[in-house]
N, CA, C and O of each residue as an XYZ file, in Angstrom:
832
protein
N     -22.714      4.996     -5.222
C     -21.884      6.171     -5.105
C     -22.746      7.364     -5.962
O     -22.454      8.542     -6.170
N     -24.011      6.508     -6.398
C     -24.866      7.233     -7.295
C     -26.258      7.481     -6.910
O     -27.292      7.637     -7.560
N     -25.865      7.468     -5.160
C     -26.768      7.930     -4.786
C     -26.249      8.036     -3.556
O     -26.985      7.571     -2.685
N     -25.129      8.536     -3.145
C     -24.299      8.947     -1.822
C     -24.733      8.946     -0.172
O     -24.807      9.794      0.718
N     -25.006      7.305     -0.320
C     -25.891      6.657      0.537
C     -25.096      6.335      1.009
O     -24.299      5.716      0.303
N     -24.725      6.519      2.552
C     -23.573      5.906      3.449
C     -23.998      4.964      4.885
O     -24.733      5.185      5.847
N     -23.017      3.674      4.417
C     -23.166      2.549      5.863
C     -22.354      2.686      6.407
O     -21.247      3.033      5.993
N     -22.805      2.355      7.947
C     -21.301      2.591      9.098
C     -21.291      0.412      8.974
O     -22.102     -0.514      8.965
N     -19.273      0.715      8.883
C     -18.873     -0.703      8.526
C     -18.429     -1.257      9.987
O     -18.751     -2.322     10.513
N     -17.815     -0.496     10.356
C     -16.724     -0.403     10.874
C     -16.280      0.499     12.248
O     -15.127      0.860     12.486
N     -17.585      0.805     13.176
C     -17.082      2.166     14.485
C     -15.600      2.000     15.241
O     -15.211      0.944     15.740
N     -15.018      2.975     15.229
C     -13.794      2.837     15.642
C     -13.923      2.232     17.212
O     -12.910      1.675     17.636
N     -14.807      2.281     17.888
C     -15.132      1.782     19.143
C     -15.023      0.083     18.946
O     -14.534     -0.512     19.906
N     -15.336     -0.526     18.071
C     -15.104     -2.050     17.632
C     -13.292     -2.074     17.270
O     -12.468     -2.796     17.831
N     -13.081     -1.275     16.408
C     -12.027     -1.443     16.494
C     -11.374     -1.271     17.754
O     -10.363     -1.971     17.797
N     -11.549     -0.658     18.720
C     -11.010     -0.737     20.079
C     -10.927     -2.005     21.114
O      -9.945     -2.547     21.620
N     -12.272     -2.264     21.231
C     -12.961     -3.702     21.693
C     -12.355     -4.886     21.030
O     -12.743     -5.951     21.510
N     -11.572     -4.972     20.128
C     -10.751     -5.640     19.076
C      -9.344     -6.083     19.192
O      -8.807     -7.180     19.043
N      -8.837     -4.723     19.551
C      -7.678     -4.190     19.918
C      -6.959     -5.003     21.829
O      -5.977     -5.673     22.149
N      -8.520     -4.226     22.805
C      -7.963     -4.322     23.503
C      -6.641     -5.679     24.530
O      -5.897     -5.418     25.475
N      -6.863     -7.094     23.769
C      -6.232     -8.150     24.845
C      -4.991     -7.865     23.615
O      -4.075     -8.647     23.869
N      -4.805     -7.408     22.945
C      -3.377     -7.009     21.726
C      -2.887     -5.890     21.901
O      -1.959     -5.454     21.219
N      -3.492     -5.216     22.923
C      -2.500     -3.189     22.600
C      -3.504     -2.809     23.978
O      -4.528     -2.146     23.806
N      -3.075     -3.328     25.434
C      -3.491     -2.804     26.278
C      -3.002     -1.365     26.712
O      -1.984     -1.143     27.368
N      -3.916     -0.405     26.229
C      -4.738      1.334     27.067
C      -4.949      1.540     25.679
O      -4.541      2.666     25.396
N      -5.493      0.839     24.499
C      -5.437      1.221     23.287
C      -6.398      2.211     23.065
O      -6.354      2.917     22.057
N      -7.556      2.361     24.212
C      -8.734      3.035     24.396
C      -7.846      4.428     25.365
O      -8.354      4.571     26.477
N      -6.788      5.292     25.111
C      -5.913      6.398     25.811
C      -5.913      6.600     24.295
O      -6.619      7.520     23.881
N      -4.882      5.515     22.965
C      -4.601      6.498     21.876
C      -6.084      7.338     20.619
O      -7.117      6.718     20.365
N      -5.928      8.085     20.321
C      -6.632      8.544     18.920
C      -5.901      7.412     18.383
O      -4.786      7.002     18.704
N      -7.035      6.803     17.168
C      -7.489      6.421     16.576
C      -7.518      6.965     14.897
O      -8.577      7.271     14.350
N      -6.674      7.002     14.458
C      -7.558      7.095     12.778
C      -6.894      5.379     11.518
O      -5.997      4.558     11.325
N      -8.272      5.896     11.062
C      -7.677      4.665      9.897
C      -7.258      4.902      8.412
O      -7.864      5.762      7.773
N      -6.050      4.040      7.711
C      -5.442      4.616      6.777
C      -5.188      3.437      5.942
O      -5.448      2.334      6.423
N      -4.541      3.557      4.319
C      -4.669      1.970      3.335
C      -5.452      1.638      3.895
O      -5.346      1.141      5.016
N      -7.193      1.936      2.850
C      -7.953      1.663      3.102
C      -8.391      1.530      1.480
O      -8.589      2.416      0.649
N      -8.460      0.071      1.367
C      -8.340     -1.164      0.244
C      -8.793     -1.771      0.157
O      -9.064     -2.537      1.082
N      -9.287     -1.906     -1.221
C     -10.895     -2.717     -0.871
C     -10.928     -3.342     -2.340
O     -11.032     -2.688     -3.378
N     -10.772     -5.367     -2.184
C     -10.033     -5.610     -3.496
C     -10.898     -6.148     -4.140
O     -12.046     -6.384     -3.766
N     -10.294     -6.447     -5.423
C     -10.789     -6.762     -7.050
C     -12.565     -7.624     -7.108
O     -13.597     -7.587     -7.778
N     -12.079     -8.216     -6.111
C     -14.252     -9.218     -5.589
C     -14.870     -9.050     -5.463
O     -15.956     -9.591     -5.672
N     -14.271     -7.311     -4.602
C     -15.633     -6.252     -4.360
C     -16.268     -7.255     -2.957
O     -17.417     -7.375     -2.530
N     -14.731     -7.981     -2.427
C     -15.806     -8.769     -1.254
C     -14.767     -9.071      0.597
O     -14.951     -9.910      1.479
N     -13.861     -8.058      0.482
C     -13.083     -7.795      0.758
C     -12.251     -6.452      1.022
O     -11.836     -5.931     -0.013
N     -11.866     -5.663      2.458
C     -11.062     -4.308      2.924
C     -10.336     -4.828      3.817
O     -10.514     -5.578      4.777
N      -9.088     -4.057      3.115
C      -7.865     -4.241      3.776
C      -8.027     -2.540      4.333
O      -8.627     -1.625      3.770
N      -7.196     -2.516      5.742
C      -6.495     -0.742      5.886
C      -6.253     -0.853      7.401
O      -7.100     -1.594      7.900
N      -5.288     -0.311      8.395
C      -4.925      0.027      8.933
C      -5.778      0.913     10.200
O      -6.412      1.967     10.245
N      -5.325     -0.361     11.352
C      -5.820      1.357     12.243
C      -4.814      1.943     13.480
O      -4.369      1.087     14.244
N      -4.667      2.487     13.570
C      -3.506      3.319     13.596
C      -4.020      4.152     14.786
O      -5.174      4.265     15.200
N      -2.850      4.722     15.243
C      -2.623      5.084     16.416
C      -1.110      5.754     17.368
O      -0.079      5.092     17.486
N      -1.293      7.154     17.956
C      -0.109      7.483     18.441
C       1.175      7.492     17.575
O       2.281      7.188     18.022
N       0.945      7.847     16.364
C       1.928      7.310     14.860
C       3.632      8.634     15.265
O       4.817      8.438     14.994
N       3.127      9.563     15.800
C       3.786     10.512     15.702
C       5.039      9.683     17.166
O       6.194      9.927     16.818
N       5.023      9.040     18.249
C       5.220      8.869     19.017
C       5.932      6.536     18.937
O       5.444      5.658     19.648
N       6.849      6.361     18.084
C       7.614      5.644     18.026
C       7.114      4.263     18.589
O       6.695      3.197     18.139
N       7.486      5.078     20.311
C       7.533      3.560     21.053
C       5.950      3.560     21.068
O       5.624      2.416     20.748
N       5.119      4.120     21.234
C       3.837      3.484     21.873
C       2.861      3.777     20.623
O       1.679      4.090     20.763
N       3.548      3.625     19.317
C       2.670      3.706     18.170
C       1.626      2.798     17.781
O       2.249      1.901     18.349
N       1.079      2.474     17.541
C      -0.607      1.448     17.572
C      -0.052      1.328     15.886
O       0.512      2.321     15.425
N      -0.195      0.337     15.172
C      -0.307     -0.014     13.720
C      -0.774     -1.199     13.486
O      -0.114     -1.949     14.205
N      -1.640     -1.892     12.810
C      -2.497     -2.473     13.124
C      -3.384     -3.435     11.837
O      -4.606     -3.556     11.929
N      -2.827     -3.892     11.000
C      -3.479     -4.365      9.927
C      -5.145     -5.287      9.983
O      -5.191     -6.205     10.801
N      -5.895     -5.131      9.486
C      -7.273     -5.713      9.897
C      -8.062     -5.602      8.301
O      -8.042     -4.885      7.301
N      -8.654     -6.668      8.761
C      -9.581     -6.874      7.143
C     -11.273     -7.114      7.465
O     -11.617     -7.613      8.537
N     -12.022     -6.809      6.691
C     -13.574     -6.850      7.415
C     -14.355     -7.064      6.090
O     -13.703     -6.837      5.071
N     -16.116     -7.611      5.876
C     -16.009     -7.673      4.619
C     -17.215     -6.442      4.204
O     -17.628     -5.908      5.234
N     -17.791     -5.944      3.078
C     -18.111     -4.511      2.938
C     -19.472     -4.579      3.815
O     -20.094     -3.524      3.942
N     -20.091     -6.027      4.572
C     -21.405     -5.720      5.260
C     -20.769     -5.083      7.287
O     -21.586     -4.921      8.194
N     -19.250     -4.865      7.455
C     -19.458     -5.061      8.402
C     -18.997     -6.756      9.355
O     -18.779     -6.994     10.543
N     -19.015     -7.595      8.143
C     -18.963     -8.500      8.865
C     -17.650     -9.471      9.840
O     -18.079     -9.219     10.966
N     -16.793    -10.083     10.009
C     -15.720    -10.980     10.214
C     -14.521    -10.055     10.059
O     -13.530     -9.986      9.332
N     -14.970     -9.482     10.910
C     -13.771     -7.701     11.517
C     -12.720     -8.796     11.864
O     -13.188     -9.460     12.788
N     -11.469     -9.267     11.497
C     -10.641     -9.755     11.451
C      -9.092     -9.426     11.810
O      -8.381     -9.704     10.845
N      -8.408     -8.950     12.839
C      -7.062     -8.634     12.840
C      -5.601     -9.294     12.328
O      -4.864     -9.861     13.134
N      -5.224     -9.146     10.747
C      -4.357    -10.190     10.251
C      -2.990    -10.235     11.278
O      -2.471     -9.131     11.445
N      -2.556    -11.012     11.754
C      -1.713    -10.792     13.142
C       0.031    -10.841     12.274
O       1.064    -10.848     12.943
N       0.028    -10.871     10.646
C       1.626    -10.641     10.536
C       0.880     -9.269      9.579
O      -0.250     -9.039      9.149
N       2.360     -8.478      9.540
C       1.821     -7.346      9.298
C       2.879     -7.069      7.926
O       3.998     -7.532      7.706
N       2.020     -6.104      7.105
C       2.698     -6.369      6.353
C       3.014     -5.178      5.792
O       2.173     -4.759      4.997
N       4.268     -4.301      6.018
C       3.870     -2.898      5.741
C       4.696     -2.688      4.424
O       5.068     -3.547      3.625
N       4.916     -1.130      4.394
C       5.195     -0.580      2.944
C       3.286      0.532      2.293
O       2.369      1.273      2.649
N       3.604      0.133      1.717
C       2.160      0.801      0.647
C       1.403     -0.957     -0.001
O       1.694     -1.433     -1.098
N       0.286     -1.728      1.179
C      -0.092     -2.318      0.003
C      -1.062     -2.475     -0.638
O      -1.871     -1.554     -0.748
N      -1.328     -4.117     -1.456
C      -1.732     -3.879     -2.551
C      -2.575     -4.669     -3.552
O      -2.091     -5.484     -4.338
N      -3.978     -4.340     -3.455
C      -4.490     -5.810     -2.915
C      -4.336     -6.251     -4.716
O      -4.679     -5.613     -5.712
N      -3.480     -7.998     -4.538
C      -3.447     -8.595     -6.256
C      -4.701     -9.731     -6.466
O      -5.781     -9.289     -6.074
N      -4.738    -10.733     -6.863
C      -6.064    -10.885     -7.250
C      -6.537    -12.071     -6.010
O      -5.769    -12.740     -5.318
N      -7.952    -12.076     -5.994
C      -8.792    -12.914     -4.802
C      -8.241    -12.304     -3.106
O      -8.142    -11.101     -2.862
N      -8.008    -13.138     -2.327
C      -7.878    -12.083     -1.330
C      -6.251    -12.371     -0.599
O      -5.896    -12.427      0.579
N      -5.484    -12.516     -1.923
C      -3.951    -12.175     -1.969
C      -3.489    -10.621     -1.731
O      -4.033     -9.904     -2.571
N      -2.786    -10.013     -0.984
C      -2.429     -8.483     -0.809
C      -0.594     -8.968     -1.064
O       0.077     -9.995     -0.961
N      -0.395     -7.681     -1.400
C       1.082     -7.146     -1.888
C       1.444     -6.157     -0.569
O       0.748     -5.287     -0.046
N       2.867     -6.649     -0.216
C       3.152     -5.500      0.646
C       4.798     -5.939      0.743
O       5.377     -6.610     -0.111
N       5.304     -5.491      1.776
C       6.684     -5.548      1.877
C       7.072     -5.740      4.045
O       6.816     -5.126      5.080
N       8.020     -7.367      3.467
C       7.573     -7.656      5.616
C       9.845     -7.993      5.007
O      10.425     -8.676      4.163
N      10.142     -7.279      5.803
C      11.851     -7.524      6.109
C      12.686     -6.796      4.777
O      12.388     -5.745      4.209
N      13.318     -7.308      4.616
C      14.173     -6.353      3.271
C      12.898     -7.549      1.604
O      13.136     -7.505      0.397
N      12.188     -8.056      2.026
C      11.809     -8.653      0.532
C       9.768     -7.814      0.352
O       9.101     -7.229      1.205
N       9.454     -8.137     -0.998
C       8.237     -7.963     -1.685
C       7.702     -9.201     -1.968
O       8.289     -9.916     -2.781
N       6.460     -9.661     -1.315
C       5.807    -10.352     -0.344
C       4.590    -10.404     -0.420
O       3.930     -9.524      0.134
N       3.836    -11.652     -1.265
C       2.703    -11.894     -1.710
C       1.679    -12.257     -0.511
O       1.161    -13.358     -0.693
N       1.269    -11.615      0.648
C       0.149    -12.412      2.032
C      -1.278    -12.754      1.426
O      -1.777    -11.909      0.682
N      -1.976    -13.929      1.685
C      -2.872    -14.118      2.157
C      -3.560    -13.784      3.217
O      -3.042    -14.296      4.210
N      -4.579    -13.102      3.495
C      -5.228    -12.816      4.299
C      -6.237    -13.420      4.821
O      -6.879    -13.053      5.806
N      -6.477    -14.815      3.857
C      -7.268    -16.357      4.748
C      -6.339    -17.006      5.837
O      -6.327    -17.102      7.064
N      -5.498    -17.438      4.678
C      -4.324    -18.356      5.230
C      -3.469    -17.366      6.757
O      -2.652    -17.906      7.502
N      -3.893    -16.014      6.889
C      -2.502    -15.197      7.476
C      -1.096    -15.811      7.852
O      -0.467    -16.153      8.853
N      -0.892    -15.727      5.757
C       0.904    -15.870      6.181
C       1.438    -15.674      4.678
O       0.887    -15.546      3.585
N       2.389    -15.700      5.002
C       2.934    -15.285      3.615
C       2.899    -16.231      2.595
O       2.321    -17.251      2.971
N       3.274    -16.278      1.518
C       2.800    -17.141      0.711
C       4.058    -17.623     -0.297
O       4.637    -18.697     -0.459
N       4.171    -16.451     -0.819
C       5.419    -16.661     -1.774
C       6.282    -14.643     -2.081
O       5.753    -13.537     -2.189
N       7.525    -15.045     -2.106
C       8.152    -13.631     -2.584
C       8.393    -13.459     -3.848
O       8.669    -14.405     -4.586
N       8.294    -11.848     -4.374
C       8.641    -11.448     -5.602
C      10.143    -11.038     -5.760
O      10.642    -10.113     -5.120
N      10.858    -11.848     -6.717
C      12.386    -10.522     -6.850
C      12.742    -11.175     -5.901
O      12.327    -12.218     -5.394
N      14.163     -9.982     -5.515
C      15.148    -10.455     -4.633
C      15.481     -8.483     -4.591
O      15.280     -7.486     -5.285
N      16.029     -8.837     -3.420
C      17.350     -7.450     -3.584
C      17.473     -6.711     -4.741
O      17.191     -5.526     -4.917
N      18.141     -7.918     -5.892
C      18.844     -7.030     -7.005
C      18.161     -6.343     -8.040
O      18.563     -5.805     -9.072
N      16.883     -6.501     -7.465
C      14.924     -6.284     -8.276
C      14.737     -5.291     -7.874
O      14.971     -4.179     -8.349
N      14.175     -5.681     -6.707
C      13.272     -4.559     -5.386
C      14.046     -4.231     -4.304
O      13.737     -4.846     -3.284
N      15.205     -3.243     -4.176
C      16.489     -2.890     -3.558
C      15.653     -1.944     -2.214
O      16.065     -1.796     -1.064
N      14.384     -1.405     -2.827
C      13.692     -1.022     -1.519
C      12.241     -1.365     -1.507
O      11.364     -0.619     -1.942
N      12.043     -2.552     -0.976
C      10.412     -2.593     -1.377
C       9.617     -2.231     -0.434
O       9.042     -3.265     -0.095
N       9.254     -1.396      0.173
C       8.921     -1.022      0.949
C       8.242      0.668      0.416
O       7.853      1.500      1.235
N       8.232      0.822     -0.669
C       7.374      1.886     -1.414
C       6.117      1.157     -2.226
O       5.878     -0.046     -2.322
N       5.327      2.401     -2.831
C       4.229      2.015     -3.631
C       4.686      1.812     -3.861
O       5.891      1.993     -4.038
N       3.134      0.627     -4.205
C       3.037     -0.512     -5.448
C       1.009     -0.512     -5.792
O      -0.065     -0.424     -5.197
N       1.510     -0.653     -6.956
C       0.822     -0.734     -7.837
C       0.372     -1.908     -9.008
O       1.220     -2.091     -9.882
N      -0.854     -2.697     -9.099
C      -1.048     -4.389     -9.831
C      -1.537     -3.262    -11.136
O      -1.469     -2.034    -11.087
N      -1.834     -3.768    -11.817
C      -2.034     -3.340    -14.014
C      -3.072     -4.136    -13.335
O      -3.076     -5.037    -12.497
N      -4.375     -3.154    -14.326
C      -5.949     -3.673    -14.418
C      -5.421     -4.424    -14.946
O      -4.854     -4.612    -13.870
N      -4.731     -5.528    -15.959
C      -4.572     -6.479    -16.737
C      -4.394     -7.418    -15.374
O      -5.153     -8.385    -15.442
N      -3.623     -7.401    -14.192
C      -2.970     -8.670    -13.568
C      -1.581     -9.246    -14.541
O      -1.198    -10.376    -14.846
N      -1.311     -8.511    -14.699
C      -0.241     -9.292    -15.375
C       1.278     -8.513    -15.125
O       2.375     -8.959    -15.463
N       0.929     -6.900    -14.262
C       2.309     -5.941    -14.214
C       2.388     -5.611    -12.240
O       1.479     -5.656    -11.410
N       3.406     -5.394    -12.126
C       3.525     -5.046    -10.446
C       4.646     -4.011    -11.090
O       5.645     -4.124    -11.801
N       3.586     -2.446    -10.139
C       4.974     -0.749    -10.255
C       4.802     -0.855     -8.955
O       3.822     -0.896     -8.211
N       7.012     -0.927     -8.705
C       7.469     -1.089     -7.386
C       7.715      1.110     -7.549
O       7.653      1.875     -8.511
N       7.964      1.301     -6.151
C       8.394      2.669     -6.339
C       9.687      2.297     -4.759
O       9.627      1.398     -3.920
N      10.474      3.165     -4.884
C      11.349      3.341     -4.343
C      11.927      4.522     -3.588
O      11.553      5.613     -4.021
N      12.682      4.543     -2.649
C      13.041      6.028     -2.446
C      12.042      6.976     -1.462
O      11.393      6.259     -0.700
N      11.858      7.945     -1.353
C      12.320      8.986     -2.684
C      13.442      9.568     -1.941
O      13.801     10.422     -2.752
N      14.209      9.673     -0.974
C      15.372     10.257     -0.370
C      16.860     10.758     -1.405
O      17.503     11.804     -1.499
N      16.941      9.535     -1.993
C      17.478     10.069     -3.013
C      17.085      9.670     -4.326
O      17.861      9.200     -5.157
N      15.946      9.854     -4.485
C      15.249      9.929     -5.733
C      14.775      8.861     -6.283
O      15.563      7.985     -6.638
N      13.234      8.691     -6.489
C      12.571      7.641     -5.944
C      12.663      6.630     -7.825
O      12.399      7.034     -8.957
N      13.045      5.571     -7.425
C      13.236      4.553     -9.101
C      12.366      3.797     -8.704
O      11.985      3.447     -7.587
N      11.838      3.380    -10.568
C       9.928      2.712    -10.204
C      10.770      1.300    -11.095
O      11.701      1.571    -11.853
N      10.423      0.165    -10.941
C      10.962     -1.391    -11.099
C       9.210     -1.372    -11.507
O       8.285     -0.870    -10.868
N       9.190     -2.029    -12.655
C       8.321     -2.774    -13.505
C       8.263     -3.821    -13.633
O       8.564     -4.268    -14.740
N       7.840     -4.749    -12.553
C       7.686     -6.487    -12.547
C       6.769     -7.213    -13.385
O       5.584     -6.885    -13.318
N       7.225     -8.465    -14.434
C       6.243     -8.804    -14.949
C       5.765    -10.154    -14.072
O       6.626    -10.792    -13.465
N       3.930    -10.685    -14.021
C       4.352    -11.560    -12.357
C       3.814    -12.699    -13.881
O       2.716    -13.090    -13.485
N       3.950    -13.099    -14.740
C       4.336    -14.447    -15.053
C       5.599    -14.881    -15.313
O       5.975    -16.009    -14.993
N       6.542    -13.785    -16.071
C       8.179    -14.735    -15.178
C       8.964    -14.110    -14.436
O       9.974    -14.689    -14.038
N       8.779    -13.168    -14.173
C       9.600    -12.142    -12.642
C      10.333    -11.445    -13.787
O      11.290    -11.094    -13.096
N      10.743    -10.791    -15.464
C      10.855    -10.046    -15.865
C      11.123     -8.755    -15.638
O      10.163     -8.370    -14.970
N      11.540     -8.242    -15.728
C      11.945     -6.979    -14.950
C      12.267     -5.522    -15.772
O      12.631     -5.704    -16.934
N      12.187     -4.144    -15.346
C      12.893     -3.111    -15.724
C      12.987     -2.085    -14.818
O      11.946     -1.806    -14.225
N      14.093     -1.377    -14.533
C      14.119      0.001    -13.478
C      14.208      0.849    -15.140
O      14.311      0.533    -16.326
N      14.055      2.494    -14.019
C      14.295      3.622    -14.633
C      14.855      4.408    -13.743
O      15.351      4.322    -12.619
N      14.627      5.259    -14.610
C      16.421      6.211    -13.918
C      15.214      7.355    -12.599
O      13.994      7.492    -12.514
N      16.396      7.931    -11.813
C      15.730      8.313    -10.840
C      14.650      9.569    -11.271
O      14.629     10.127    -12.368
N      13.767      9.856    -10.118
C      12.852     11.241    -10.486
C      13.064     11.886     -9.085
O      12.766     11.218     -8.095
N      13.650     13.365     -8.916
C      13.762     13.838     -7.728
C      12.823     14.450     -6.973
O      12.005     14.637     -7.874
N      12.217     14.992     -5.826
C      11.469     14.666     -5.319
C      11.632     16.543     -5.016
O      10.828     17.455     -4.824
N      12.475     16.480     -5.069
C      13.650     17.764     -4.537
C      13.580     18.104     -2.881
O      14.478     17.582     -2.221
N      13.033     18.565     -2.474
C      13.277     19.263     -0.713
C      11.299     18.762      0.084
O      10.723     18.823      1.170
N      10.932     18.214     -1.651
C       9.178     17.946     -1.036
C       9.060     16.893     -0.975
O       8.655     16.217     -1.921
N       9.433     16.342      0.363
C       9.255     14.771      0.388
C       8.511     14.285      1.915
O       8.064     13.153      2.098
N       8.490     15.266      2.829
C       8.053     14.965      3.314
C       6.880     16.331      3.826
O       6.564     17.056      2.883
N       6.357     16.639      4.967
C       5.482     17.222      5.846
C       4.245     17.745      5.103
O       4.095     16.882      4.238
N       3.179     18.736      4.914
C       2.241     19.049      4.404
C       1.926     18.837      2.934
O       1.007     18.108      2.561
N       2.746     19.522      2.097
C       3.079     19.400      1.007
C       4.230     18.939      0.023
O       4.844     19.282     -0.987
N       4.131     17.992      0.921
C       5.087     16.406      0.370
C       4.197     16.274     -1.405
O       3.064     16.548     -1.799
N       5.561     15.664     -2.121
C       5.227     15.825     -3.534
C       5.199     13.322     -3.028
O       6.150     12.745     -2.501
N       4.012     12.702     -3.409
C       3.600     11.782     -2.722
C       4.208     10.765     -4.291
O       3.580     11.330     -5.187
N       4.842      9.920     -4.807
C       5.476      9.319     -6.153
C       5.147      8.442     -5.925
O       6.031      7.585     -5.899
N       3.599      7.919     -5.567
C       3.026      7.156     -5.647
C       2.380      6.784     -7.130
O       1.588      7.575     -7.643
N       2.726      5.629     -7.755
C       1.954      5.591     -9.751
C       1.147      4.792     -9.934
O       1.070      3.773     -9.247
N       0.412      5.049    -10.840
C      -1.271      4.736    -10.727
C      -1.108      3.649    -12.328
O      -0.178      3.524    -13.125
N      -2.234      3.138    -12.272
C      -1.907      2.557    -13.515
C      -3.192      3.167    -14.257
O      -4.163      3.504    -13.581
N      -3.191      3.272    -15.305
C      -4.001      3.485    -16.642
C      -5.336      2.550    -16.763
O      -5.372      1.992    -15.667
N      -6.212      2.187    -17.362
C      -7.306      1.621    -17.612
C      -6.547      0.365    -18.880
O      -6.895     -0.805    -19.039
N      -5.910      0.808    -19.310
C      -5.606     -0.464    -20.066
C      -4.024     -0.767    -20.141
O      -3.385     -0.473    -21.151
N      -3.329     -1.473    -18.827
C      -2.341     -2.075    -18.612
C      -1.569     -1.691    -19.002
O      -0.576     -2.249    -18.535
N      -1.111     -0.329    -20.278
C       0.451      0.007    -21.037
C       0.455      0.999    -20.382
O       1.170      1.617    -21.171
N       0.239      1.846    -19.453
C       0.872      3.018    -19.176
C       0.533      3.332    -17.093
O      -0.376      2.926    -16.368
N       1.975      4.361    -16.748
C       1.905      4.729    -15.699
C       1.222      5.651    -15.357
O       0.218      5.612    -16.068
N       1.153      6.655    -14.529
C       1.264      8.262    -13.568
C       1.860      8.568    -12.426
O       1.455      8.347    -11.285
N       2.746      9.037    -12.741
C       3.111      9.585    -11.040
C       3.756     11.092    -10.548
O       4.213     11.681    -11.529
N       3.848     11.558     -9.781
C       4.112     12.945     -9.592
C       5.979     12.827     -9.322
O       6.761     12.099     -8.711
N       6.026     14.087    -10.242
C       7.598     14.529     -9.824
C       8.021     15.688    -10.014
O       7.212     16.476    -10.505
N       9.754     16.311     -9.621
C       9.622     17.147     -9.812
C      10.505     17.152    -11.332
O      11.382     16.348    -11.649
N       9.867     18.580    -12.339
C      10.170     18.332    -13.265
C      12.266     18.764    -12.522
O      12.603     18.528    -11.361
N      13.213     19.370    -13.593
C      14.267     20.303    -14.273
C      14.206     21.422    -13.919
O      15.066     22.094    -13.350
N      13.091     21.716    -14.264
C      12.942     24.132    -13.616
C      12.449     23.408    -12.591
O      11.902     24.351    -12.020
N      12.249     22.637    -12.022
C      11.879     23.348    -10.120
C       9.651     23.049    -10.191
O       8.664     23.605     -9.708
N       9.737     22.694    -10.462
C       7.793     22.816    -10.547
C       7.503     21.407    -11.292
O       7.708     20.833    -12.362
N       6.916     21.233    -10.080
C       5.449     19.485     -9.917
C       5.132     19.993    -11.079
O       4.748     21.060    -11.559
N       5.456     18.712    -11.460
C       4.792     17.852    -12.991
C       4.141     16.279    -12.746
O       4.302     15.539    -11.775
N       3.416     16.073    -13.886
C       2.716     14.755    -13.848
C       3.852     13.841    -14.826
O       4.342     14.488    -15.752
N       4.193     12.737    -14.720
C       5.372     11.963    -15.756
C       4.083     10.785    -15.775
O       3.141     10.511    -15.032
N       4.619     10.285    -17.039
C       3.715      9.040    -18.051
C       4.835      8.181    -18.019
O       5.877      8.596    -18.525
N       4.790      6.604    -17.312
C       5.645      5.801    -18.320
C       5.042      5.157    -19.080
O       3.876      4.988    -18.725
N       5.359      4.620    -20.165
C       5.156      4.364    -21.596
C       5.403      2.352    -21.313
O       6.529      1.916    -21.555
N       4.354      1.395    -20.850
C       5.149      0.407    -21.337
C       5.336     -0.301    -22.778
O       4.387     -0.815    -23.370
N       6.772     -0.274    -23.326
C       6.644     -1.151    -24.848
C       6.440     -2.583    -24.474
O       6.317     -3.438    -25.351
């Protein structure tokens, strides 16, 4: 960040070669990379290689991990959907089927489930893990309005917010993305939504 120096970690050619046995015809798909996430130990990066994303039947959507020096490029064979978020170490949070799950990127398996449908009715939304490692916030929706669930890792205690309406801005280039973001002290969460007067505003939830 200080110098602006850049280094190529992995190329699209490498991704194509890694995917060739799993997705024949990958060379004909215009790939892009999405949801690039660096873990808290700074030793592993998670991302999706995607292509033909506007055509569901031909869609390429494959999770990878790679080390920051470009070594150990690995296809993650278990797909964790939604908006993933690193937890501690090499575990990542995401959703599988109807569950919010914790997935081990080394073992390549789901190691536990958090809550259940009564806690996270739509676990495929945005997730954010607090800097102190004690809380998760999950946002569901937004077609019927976004609801946020605050979940305590230690004992599974949770609380749910009211619905926050995104109005007509739930898709397209001007979409209001309701992704939550923690502050550095892990006691407030910031997210965008539409206020009662129809304008876009930033909202803050304070954890007490």
